[in-house]
C-alpha positions as CSV (number, residue, x, y, z in Angstrom):
1,A,15.7,116.4,72.4
2,A,14.8,114.6,75.7
3,A,11.3,115.0,77.0
4,S,10.8,117.0,80.2
5,R,9.7,114.9,83.2
6,S,6.3,116.6,83.1
7,S,5.6,116.0,79.4
8,P,2.9,113.4,78.5
9,R,5.5,111.3,76.7
10,A,7.8,111.3,79.8
11,R,4.9,110.4,82.1
12,I,3.9,107.4,80.0
13,A,7.5,106.3,79.5
14,S,8.1,106.3,83.3
15,F,5.7,103.4,83.8
16,A,6.6,99.7,83.4
17,P,5.9,98.2,80.0
18,G,2.5,96.5,79.5
19,F,0.1,98.8,81.2
20,I,-3.4,98.6,80.0
21,G,-4.9,101.9,81.2
22,F,-3.5,105.3,81.9
23,D,-4.7,108.7,83.1
24,V,-3.2,112.0,84.3
25,G,-4.4,114.6,86.7
26,P,-2.8,118.0,87.6
27,G,-0.2,116.4,89.9
28,V,-0.5,112.6,89.4
29,A,-0.2,110.0,86.7
30,V,-1.7,106.5,87.1
31,A,-1.4,103.3,85.2
32,A,-3.3,100.0,85.4
33,Y,-1.7,96.6,84.7
34,P,-3.1,93.3,83.6
35,D,-2.5,91.7,87.0
36,G,-5.0,94.1,88.6
37,S,-2.3,96.4,90.1
38,I,-2.4,100.2,89.8
39,E,0.6,102.4,90.0
40,R,0.4,106.1,91.1
41,L,3.1,108.5,90.3
42,D,3.3,111.9,92.2
43,L,4.6,114.2,89.5
44,A,6.1,116.7,91.9
45,T,8.1,114.2,94.1
46,Q,8.4,111.3,91.6
47,R,7.1,109.1,94.5
48,R,5.5,105.9,93.2
49,T,2.9,103.7,94.9
50,R,1.7,100.4,93.5
51,V,-1.3,98.6,94.9
52,K,-3.5,95.7,93.8
53,V,-7.3,96.0,94.1
54,P,-9.4,93.0,94.8
55,G,-11.7,92.2,91.9
56,D,-11.9,93.1,88.2
57,L,-10.5,96.6,87.5
58,Q,-12.9,98.0,84.8
59,Q,-12.0,101.6,84.7
60,L,-9.8,104.4,86.1
61,T,-9.9,108.1,85.9
62,V,-8.2,111.1,87.7
63,D,-10.1,114.2,88.8
64,R,-8.9,117.8,89.2
65,H,-8.0,117.1,92.8
66,D,-5.7,114.1,91.9
67,V,-8.2,111.6,93.3
68,V,-8.0,108.4,91.3
69,W,-11.4,107.0,90.7
70,L,-11.7,103.3,90.1
71,L,-14.5,101.0,89.0
72,V,-13.7,97.6,90.5
73,S,-16.2,94.7,89.8
74,R,-18.9,97.4,89.2
75,E,-18.2,99.1,92.5
76,P,-16.7,102.6,92.9
77,W,-13.4,103.2,94.7
78,A,-11.5,106.4,95.4
79,W,-7.7,106.7,95.9
80,R,-7.1,110.0,97.5
81,P,-3.6,111.6,97.6
82,G,-1.7,110.3,100.6
83,G,-4.1,107.5,101.2
84,A,-4.9,104.0,100.0
85,P,-7.7,102.9,97.5
86,A,-11.0,102.6,99.4
87,K,-14.3,101.3,98.3
88,L,-17.1,103.8,98.6
89,A,-20.0,103.0,101.0
90,F,-22.4,102.6,98.1
91,A,-25.2,100.1,97.4
92,H,-25.4,100.3,93.6
93,E,-23.5,98.5,90.9
94,L,-22.2,100.9,88.2
95,D,-21.8,100.4,84.5
96,D,-19.2,103.2,84.0
97,L,-17.6,106.4,85.3
98,V,-17.3,109.8,83.6
99,M,-15.5,112.9,84.6
100,C,-17.5,116.1,84.3
101,P,-16.9,119.7,85.5
102,A,-19.6,119.1,88.1
103,G,-17.8,116.0,89.5
104,V,-17.3,112.3,89.0
105,V,-20.4,110.5,87.8
106,G,-21.2,106.8,87.9
107,R,-23.9,105.4,85.7
108,A,-26.3,102.6,86.8
109,P,-29.2,101.3,84.6
110,S,-31.7,103.8,86.1
111,A,-29.7,106.5,87.7
112,L,-26.7,108.7,87.7
113,F,-24.6,109.2,90.8
114,V,-22.3,112.2,91.5
115,L,-19.8,110.3,93.5
116,D,-17.5,113.0,94.8
117,R,-20.3,114.8,96.7
118,T,-21.2,114.2,100.4
119,P,-23.7,112.7,100.4
120,I,-23.5,111.1,97.0
121,Q,-26.1,112.7,94.8
122,A,-28.5,110.4,93.0
123,I,-30.4,111.5,89.8
124,A,-33.1,109.2,88.7
125,M,-33.2,108.4,85.0
126,H,-35.9,106.4,83.1
127,A,-35.9,102.8,84.1
128,D,-38.8,101.5,82.0
129,V,-36.6,99.7,79.4
130,D,-33.9,97.0,79.3
131,P,-30.7,98.5,80.9
132,A,-28.6,97.0,78.2
133,A,-30.3,99.3,75.7
134,F,-28.7,102.4,77.2
135,G,-25.9,103.9,75.2
136,S,-22.8,105.3,76.8
137,F,-22.4,108.8,78.1
138,H,-22.1,111.4,75.4
139,G,-20.0,113.5,77.7
140,C,-20.6,116.8,79.4
141,L,-22.3,119.4,77.3
142,G,-21.3,123.0,77.3
143,G,-19.7,124.6,80.3
144,R,-22.6,123.5,82.5
145,S,-23.0,120.2,84.2
146,W,-25.4,118.5,81.8
147,L,-24.8,114.8,81.0
148,G,-26.6,112.8,78.4
149,T,-27.6,109.2,78.1
150,Q,-29.1,107.6,75.0
151,N,-31.7,104.9,74.9
152,E,-32.0,103.5,71.4
153,L,-34.9,101.1,72.2
154,A,-37.0,103.8,73.6
155,G,-35.9,106.2,70.9
156,R,-35.0,109.1,73.2
157,L,-32.1,111.1,74.6
158,E,-32.2,112.1,78.3
159,L,-30.1,114.9,79.8
160,A,-29.4,115.4,83.5
161,D,-28.3,118.6,85.1
162,L,-25.8,117.4,87.6
163,T,-26.0,120.6,89.7
164,N,-29.6,120.4,90.6
165,G,-30.7,116.9,89.6
166,V,-33.3,118.0,87.0
167,T,-33.7,115.7,84.0
168,L,-34.8,116.6,80.5
169,D,-36.3,113.9,78.3
170,I,-36.0,114.4,74.5
171,P,-38.6,112.0,73.2
172,S,-37.2,111.6,69.7
173,M,-33.6,110.7,69.0
174,P,-31.5,113.2,67.1
175,T,-30.4,111.8,63.8
176,A,-26.8,111.4,62.9
177,D,-26.8,114.6,60.9
178,S,-28.6,116.7,63.5
179,T,-26.9,118.8,66.2
180,L,-28.0,119.4,69.8
181,L,-27.0,122.8,71.2
182,L,-27.1,123.6,74.9
183,A,-26.9,127.3,75.7
184,A,-27.6,128.6,79.1
185,D,-30.8,126.9,80.1
186,S,-32.1,126.1,76.6
187,L,-31.7,123.1,74.4
188,W,-32.0,123.4,70.6
189,Q,-32.0,120.7,68.0
């Protein structure tokens, strides 16, 4: 049986061969190609737009409002529906982007930035160690807007509440066989 136009298989098959990155939002699919171009497909109209961004495309993700978020040469860009990709007026280089229920978050060595807020919300994280020692995001925890970073050299886990900017430092790293549970406003190990 043929796949419907809205199925994941049909969305992927509709892009030119050779794409290196892909994401889907509620009404848009987007693919990145080795030449630095990005193609946006509006799923309702089947309208395609292909652009090339200046610099090294490191990451792309789509939010629940069909905004395509890009990390280009460590700088955040947003490609809003009906517009063109635009670099955010932002003075920090980012290491990566992550999508959370609270918004789109960029990570720098000593801070998290909620990029889809006006103004952009900065949350200070510990900066007393080598930035290369920070692990990647562990993702959003629970239904709340907590986000965790791991610092193996310092032997700690740090959580940030993306709603109010409060951080919680867990001085000892959980072991591989331990579990962290976030429930309401409590954290259990």
